[in-house]
C-alpha positions as CSV (number, residue, x, y, z in Angstrom):
1,M,94.6,82.0,127.3
2,L,93.8,85.3,125.6
3,P,90.2,86.4,125.1
4,A,88.6,84.7,122.1
5,F,86.9,86.0,119.0
6,D,83.3,85.5,118.0
7,S,82.9,82.4,115.9
8,W,80.8,84.2,113.3
9,R,83.9,85.9,111.9
10,T,85.2,82.6,110.6
11,G,82.2,82.0,108.4
12,G,82.0,78.4,109.6
13,E,85.1,77.5,107.5
14,D,87.0,75.3,109.9
15,A,90.1,73.4,108.8
16,T,89.9,69.9,110.3
17,S,93.1,68.3,108.9
18,V,96.5,68.4,110.4
19,A,97.7,72.0,111.0
20,G,100.0,73.3,108.3
21,V,98.8,71.1,105.4
22,V,95.2,72.2,104.7
23,V,95.2,74.3,101.6
24,G,93.6,77.7,102.2
25,T,94.3,78.0,105.9
26,L,96.7,80.4,107.6
27,D,98.9,77.4,108.6
28,W,99.2,76.6,104.9
29,M,99.9,80.2,103.9
30,F,102.8,80.4,106.4
31,H,104.0,77.0,105.3
32,E,104.2,78.1,101.7
33,Y,105.8,81.4,102.8
34,R,108.5,79.5,104.7
35,R,109.4,77.7,101.5
36,T,110.4,81.0,99.9
37,W,112.9,81.9,102.6
38,S,115.8,80.0,101.2
39,Q,115.1,81.3,97.7
40,K,116.0,84.4,95.8
41,T,113.0,86.5,94.8
42,A,112.2,89.6,92.8
43,K,112.6,91.8,95.9
44,R,115.7,90.2,97.4
45,L,118.8,88.8,95.9
46,Q,119.7,86.4,98.7
47,A,118.0,84.0,101.1
48,L,116.7,85.3,104.4
49,S,119.2,85.3,107.2
50,P,118.7,83.1,110.3
51,G,117.9,86.2,112.2
52,Q,115.2,87.3,109.8
53,C,113.7,83.8,109.8
54,R,113.7,83.9,113.6
55,V,111.7,87.1,113.6
56,H,109.2,85.7,111.2
57,E,108.8,82.4,113.1
58,T,108.0,84.4,116.3
59,G,105.2,86.3,114.5
60,I,103.9,83.1,112.8
61,K,103.7,81.3,116.2
62,M,102.0,84.3,117.8
63,I,99.3,84.4,115.1
64,C,98.7,80.7,114.4
65,E,98.8,79.5,118.1
66,Y,96.2,82.1,119.1
67,L,93.2,80.2,120.5
68,L,89.7,81.0,119.3
69,K,86.5,80.8,121.3
70,D,85.9,77.2,120.2
71,G,89.3,76.2,121.3
72,R,90.8,75.9,117.8
73,R,94.1,77.5,116.8
74,L,93.8,80.5,114.6
75,G,96.1,78.8,112.1
76,T,93.3,76.4,111.2
77,R,91.1,79.2,109.9
78,R,90.9,79.8,106.2
79,V,92.3,82.9,104.7
80,S,88.9,83.6,103.0
81,S,87.4,84.1,106.5
82,I,89.9,86.8,107.5
83,D,88.9,90.4,107.0
84,T,90.2,93.8,108.2
85,A,87.9,93.9,111.2
86,F,89.2,90.5,112.3
87,V,92.8,91.5,111.9
88,D,92.3,94.7,113.9
89,D,90.6,92.7,116.7
90,L,93.5,90.3,116.6
91,F,96.1,93.1,116.9
92,G,94.2,94.4,120.0
93,K,94.1,91.0,121.6
94,L,97.8,90.2,121.0
95,L,99.1,93.7,122.0
96,F,99.1,93.0,125.7
97,K,100.6,90.0,127.5
98,E,99.9,89.2,131.1
99,V,103.0,89.0,133.2
100,K,102.7,88.4,137.0
101,G,99.1,89.6,136.9
102,K,99.9,92.8,135.0
103,K,99.3,93.6,131.3
104,V,102.5,94.4,129.5
105,E,102.5,95.9,126.1
106,R,104.6,94.2,123.4
107,R,104.0,96.5,120.5
108,T,107.2,95.9,118.6
109,T,106.7,92.1,118.6
110,V,103.1,92.3,117.5
111,N,104.0,94.9,114.8
112,H,106.5,92.4,113.4
113,A,103.9,89.6,113.5
114,M,101.5,91.7,111.5
115,K,104.2,92.6,109.0
116,T,105.1,88.9,108.6
117,A,101.5,88.1,107.9
118,R,101.2,90.9,105.4
119,T,104.2,89.8,103.5
120,A,103.2,86.1,103.6
121,W,99.8,87.0,102.3
122,N,101.2,89.0,99.4
123,T,103.8,86.4,98.5
124,V,101.6,83.3,98.6
125,S,98.5,84.9,97.1
126,R,100.4,85.8,93.9
127,A,100.8,82.1,93.1
128,N,97.3,81.2,94.5
129,P,95.0,84.1,93.5
130,S,91.8,81.9,93.6
131,V,92.4,81.0,97.2
132,F,92.7,84.5,98.6
133,P,90.3,87.4,98.9
134,P,91.3,90.3,96.6
135,K,92.2,92.5,99.6
136,N,95.0,91.8,102.0
137,P,93.5,92.5,105.5
138,F,97.0,93.0,106.9
139,E,97.7,95.9,104.6
140,K,97.5,99.6,105.7
141,M,97.0,98.9,109.4
142,G,98.6,102.1,110.4
143,L,101.1,100.4,112.7
144,Q,102.8,102.7,115.2
145,S,106.1,101.9,116.9
146,N,106.6,102.5,120.6
147,S,108.3,105.6,121.9
148,R,111.4,103.9,123.2
149,E,114.5,105.3,121.4
150,T,117.8,103.5,121.0
151,P,120.4,105.5,122.9
152,H,123.1,106.9,120.7
153,A,126.6,107.5,121.8
154,T,128.7,110.6,121.2
155,F,132.1,110.5,119.5
156,A,133.8,111.0,122.9
157,E,131.9,108.0,124.2
158,L,132.9,106.0,121.2
159,A,136.6,106.9,121.8
160,A,136.2,105.9,125.5
161,F,134.6,102.6,124.6
162,R,137.3,101.8,122.1
163,A,140.1,102.6,124.4
164,K,138.7,100.4,127.2
165,A,137.9,97.5,124.8
166,I,141.5,97.5,123.7
167,E,142.7,97.7,127.3
168,M,140.5,94.7,128.2
169,G,141.7,92.6,125.3
170,Y,138.9,93.0,122.8
171,P,140.4,95.0,119.9
172,S,138.0,93.4,117.5
173,L,135.1,95.0,119.3
174,A,136.9,98.4,119.2
175,T,137.3,98.1,115.4
176,G,133.7,96.9,115.0
177,A,132.4,99.9,116.8
178,L,134.4,102.2,114.5
179,I,133.2,100.3,111.4
180,G,129.6,100.9,112.6
181,W,130.2,104.5,113.3
182,E,132.1,105.4,110.1
183,L,130.3,103.2,107.6
184,L,126.9,103.1,109.3
185,Q,126.7,99.3,109.4
186,R,124.6,97.1,111.5
187,E,126.2,94.6,113.9
188,A,125.3,91.6,111.6
189,H,127.0,93.3,108.7
190,M,130.4,93.5,110.4
191,F,130.4,90.3,112.5
192,V,128.5,87.9,110.2
193,R,129.0,89.1,106.6
194,F,132.1,91.2,106.5
195,V,134.9,89.1,105.0
196,A,138.5,89.8,103.9
197,D,137.6,90.0,100.2
198,H,135.3,92.9,101.1
199,Y,138.2,95.1,102.1
200,R,140.6,96.4,99.5
201,P,140.5,93.4,97.2
202,P,143.0,93.3,94.2
203,S,140.1,94.4,91.9
204,R,139.2,97.4,94.1
205,P,142.2,98.3,96.3
206,N,140.8,101.7,97.2
207,H,137.3,100.5,98.3
208,V,135.5,98.6,101.0
209,Y,132.3,96.7,100.3
210,V,129.5,97.8,102.7
211,I,126.8,95.2,103.0
212,N,123.1,95.9,103.6
213,Y,122.3,92.8,105.7
214,K,118.5,93.2,105.4
215,T,118.4,93.1,101.6
216,S,121.6,91.2,101.0
217,T,122.8,93.9,98.7
218,G,125.7,96.4,99.1
219,S,127.9,99.1,97.6
220,W,131.6,99.9,97.3
221,E,132.6,102.7,99.6
222,P,135.7,104.8,98.5
223,L,138.5,104.8,101.0
224,F,140.4,107.8,99.5
225,N,139.3,111.3,98.3
226,A,140.0,112.6,94.8
227,K,143.5,113.7,95.9
228,G,144.4,110.2,97.3
229,K,144.0,111.2,101.0
230,A,142.6,108.5,103.3
231,L,139.0,109.2,104.3
232,Y,139.1,106.8,107.3
233,P,142.8,106.8,108.4
234,V,142.3,105.2,111.8
235,L,139.8,102.6,110.7
236,M,141.9,101.7,107.6
237,A,145.1,101.2,109.7
238,E,143.2,98.7,111.9
239,L,141.6,96.9,109.0
240,D,144.9,96.7,107.1
241,A,146.5,95.1,110.1
242,I,143.6,92.6,110.5
243,K,143.6,91.7,106.8
244,A,147.3,90.9,107.0
245,L,146.3,88.1,109.4
246,R,143.7,86.7,107.0
247,P,145.9,85.4,104.1
248,T,143.3,82.7,103.3
249,G,140.3,85.1,103.6
250,G,137.3,84.5,105.8
251,L,135.6,86.7,108.4
252,M,137.4,90.0,109.2
253,L,136.2,90.3,112.8
254,R,136.6,87.2,115.0
255,R,136.7,86.7,118.7
256,D,139.9,87.9,120.3
257,G,142.0,85.0,121.5
258,S,140.1,82.1,120.0
259,S,139.6,83.5,116.4
260,L,136.1,81.9,116.5
261,P,133.2,83.8,114.9
262,W,131.5,86.3,117.2
263,F,128.1,85.0,116.3
264,G,126.5,81.8,117.7
265,K,123.7,79.5,116.7
266,G,121.2,81.2,114.4
267,E,123.8,84.1,113.9
268,M,122.9,85.4,117.3
269,L,125.3,88.1,118.6
270,T,124.8,87.5,122.3
271,Q,128.5,87.6,123.1
272,V,129.0,90.9,121.3
273,Q,126.3,92.5,123.5
274,R,127.4,90.8,126.7
275,I,131.0,91.7,126.5
276,S,130.2,95.2,125.1
277,K,128.2,95.8,128.3
278,K,131.2,94.8,130.4
279,V,133.3,97.3,128.5
280,I,130.8,100.0,128.8
281,M,130.5,99.6,132.6
282,A,134.3,99.4,133.0
283,A,134.7,102.6,131.0
284,G,132.2,104.4,133.3
285,L,129.9,105.2,130.4
286,R,126.1,105.6,130.6
287,S,124.5,102.3,131.5
288,E,121.8,102.5,128.8
289,L,124.4,102.4,126.1
290,T,124.8,99.2,124.0
291,F,127.1,98.2,121.2
292,T,124.4,99.4,118.8
293,S,124.7,102.9,120.3
294,F,128.3,103.3,118.9
295,G,127.4,102.1,115.4
296,R,124.6,102.9,113.0
297,H,122.7,105.1,115.6
298,G,125.6,107.2,116.8
299,G,127.3,107.5,113.4
300,T,124.1,108.5,111.6
301,T,123.3,111.2,114.2
302,E,126.9,112.6,113.9
303,A,126.6,112.5,110.1
304,S,123.4,114.4,110.1
305,T,124.8,117.0,112.6
306,S,127.8,117.4,110.3
307,G,125.6,118.6,107.5
308,L,125.1,115.6,105.2
309,T,122.1,116.0,103.0
310,E,119.2,113.7,103.2
311,T,120.2,112.1,99.9
312,Q,123.8,111.6,101.1
313,L,122.7,110.0,104.3
314,M,120.4,107.6,102.5
315,Q,123.1,106.6,100.1
316,K,125.7,106.1,102.8
317,G,123.4,104.2,105.1
318,Q,121.7,102.3,102.2
319,W,118.2,103.2,103.4
320,S,115.3,102.8,100.9
321,S,113.2,105.5,102.5
322,T,113.4,108.5,104.7
323,A,111.0,106.8,107.1
324,A,113.4,104.0,107.6
325,M,116.3,106.4,108.0
326,A,114.5,108.5,110.6
327,H,114.7,105.7,113.1
328,Y,118.5,106.3,113.3
329,L,118.3,110.1,113.5
330,H,118.2,111.2,117.1
331,D,117.5,114.7,118.5
332,D,120.4,116.5,120.1
333,D,121.1,120.1,121.1
334,E,124.1,120.4,118.7
335,A,122.0,119.8,115.6
336,K,119.3,122.3,116.7
337,Q,121.9,124.9,117.8
338,D,123.7,124.6,114.4
339,A,120.4,124.9,112.5
340,Q,119.5,128.1,114.4
341,M,123.0,129.6,114.0
342,K,122.7,129.1,110.2
343,R,119.4,131.0,110.3
344,I,121.0,133.8,112.3
345,K,124.0,133.9,109.9
346,R,121.7,134.1,106.9
347,R,119.6,136.9,108.4
348,A,122.8,138.9,109.1
349,K,123.9,138.4,105.5
350,L,120.6,139.6,104.1
351,A,120.6,142.6,106.4
352,K,124.1,143.5,105.2
353,Q,123.1,143.2,101.6
354,A,120.0,145.4,102.2
355,A,122.1,148.1,103.9
356,V,124.5,148.2,100.9
357,K,121.6,148.9,98.6
């Protein structure tokens, strides 16, 4: 059991009814928040995905099942008793988990839990303003992510992965990796939401619909330039061939051999990661690489190195902020070398102009 809080923080307001049904408690707040997951809201056009619900449930359980000094679950406490000091203490208590006698930090998981609580508070308090204090104690916590960086692949590594995947009988993984690289899509975009009607439909034969899985929105990406030249010739050849096999529509990328969906229960993509790791090892690539390395992370880094502006990157990757986009931009020597070469070139140009004068 984790260390408990002092009882004075609760103000003596204990919920004594069955957890999850007492109005004004954290259990009740999260119960009301769950009811919105299947609905469209002002901020999202579609229901939450199973994956998003799973992340929220993990955070809710972490918070509500926390045991206080008197043995009660935190979920039974009233929202009126929760203040910023309490939340900061809660974060500190949840941050470390004891594993085999050692304290292990779980910052990412706790950050998600705090964000879930913040959103739940904001969502439910709008319909129940008299129940909640005017200030959301989960706001402006200054959450910091850990320093672990998702490894990004190079274009050469992408090519090696694709070649080995095809050789091993997994061409759909090879195409998926290229979709992620070229269109900066997440795995869930391509394996869970990408259907035949999203690629060159009769109404838009020169476009592909790129989905933003997190917001359930998207945009139509042109496949040809102004002169009619293909912008993604290799990818388009593969997608054209796949679509020819989907006369009745449905998912574009399916498991090779069985034609079953790549995702499992709760839209989990365990098989994608498991088989991708087999391909990575067989290709002799870096062991730290994952399927994610070849998609949004590697493609975004290459796009940035290639000189795309911040605005162009945000539009192509459908990021709502530069802070969110920064997670996918990785440091590499090529980008820094190119930046310095541009500075040197500019100095030489200015020096030449000054000499002429």
